[in-house]
C-alpha positions, 0 to 999 in steps of 0.5 A: 525546479517545478518540473522536478517537484512534479515528476518526483512528487507524482511518482512517490505519491503514486507509491503512497497511493498504492500502499493506501489502496493496500490498506483499504483492500485489507480493511474492506474485507476484515475491518482491520487496519493491517500495519503490514501494508508498508512491509508488502511494498518494501518486499516488492522492491526486495524480492524484485531485486533478489529475483532479477539481479541476484538470481538473474531471472527474466524481468517478467518471471521476477515480477510474477514471483514477486507478486506471488511471494507477496500474495503469500505474505498477505495470506499469512497476515490474515492467518496469523495476525488478523483471524485470531483477533476477529475471534477476540472480544477486543478486536482492537488488538489488531494494532498489536498483532499486525504491528508485531508481524510487521516488525518480524517481517522487517527484522527477518528481511534485514537479517536475510537481505541487508540493512543497506539500500540495494540496487534495483534493476532497470526494467525498461531502460526508457526515458531520461531526466524528468521523463525517466521510467523511474518517475512514470512507472509508479504512476502507470502502475497506479493507473493499472491497479485502479483500472483493474480494481474498477473492472473487478468490482463492477464486472465480476461476481468475485468483485461484487462479493468483495463489495458485499462483505465490505458493506456488511459481512454479517449480511453477506454471510447470511446470504451464503457468501464464503466470507472467510475465503473471500477475506483470504482472497482479499488479503492475497490481492492486497499483497499483490497490490503492495508488491506492485507498488514496491516493484514499480517504485523500486528504481526510485526507492531502491530495495531497502528494508527501511522502506517498510516503516516509511511506507507504513506511515506515508501509505497510511496518510492517504487512507486517513485523508482520503477516507478509510475504504475509499480507493479513489480518495486514497489515490488523490490524497496520495498524489497530493501528499507526494507533491507536497512532500517533495515541495517541502524537501526542495524548500526546507529539506531534511527533517523539516520536510517530515515535520511539514507532512506531520503538521498538515496531517494533524491539521487536516484530521482535526478539520475533517476527522472522517477524511477529505472524501470519507462519509461522516459517521452517522449515529442513530439516536 
């Protein structure tokens, strides 16, 4: 029982963590919390099943097309739901704009794809039981993404430019950095991270349109608990959330497991409003 909780909890938690990283990647470039992050994860599963199972493309080609399509969705998000809000005096309109786009993506997918869970292809056909690939693929994907982001931010000029606009986009613009282009690139990157989460977790979560709303919430919890903009905090909080959720499913089950997640979320935010790994807000007086 404990082994099953750990295997499924870490797998689901890794997907939540990657959606949290998707949220953070978009937020760092624009200071906007985009509620399309969960939809990108859902599309990763749907596009993967579409390209590989329905169209019969090789896995590598299907994966590449899935990443490309979700990168395009990320760029569309920046153009349609984020850029107009940044020009507005009331920038909190992003809650409505990104949520509206998220609903549009979900409804369009439900219309063109299906409202029922669809099978996702078996990718490597490796392992069985708690060592089945559907449990360890999301964890490996999470590690690959974190390693790639660390390399990008620490060892490339583009990554350092991302960090500059995340720290202070006005100063970065004054230094001549192309803030708008970097923001577009950041949203494309976020789209690919979300796609990777949905693709790697496809065997576990299936290609299901309802995953969008689920990942929107459960992917935001690691962001809030780990500290907004903190990738490592999101990963730690996401893995912990996955284990906690699966343990609650085994112990109480049904809707009570969701209630347990909500209760823990509220209690922790009341105790630590900035998140477990977030820096406290400093107010100059």
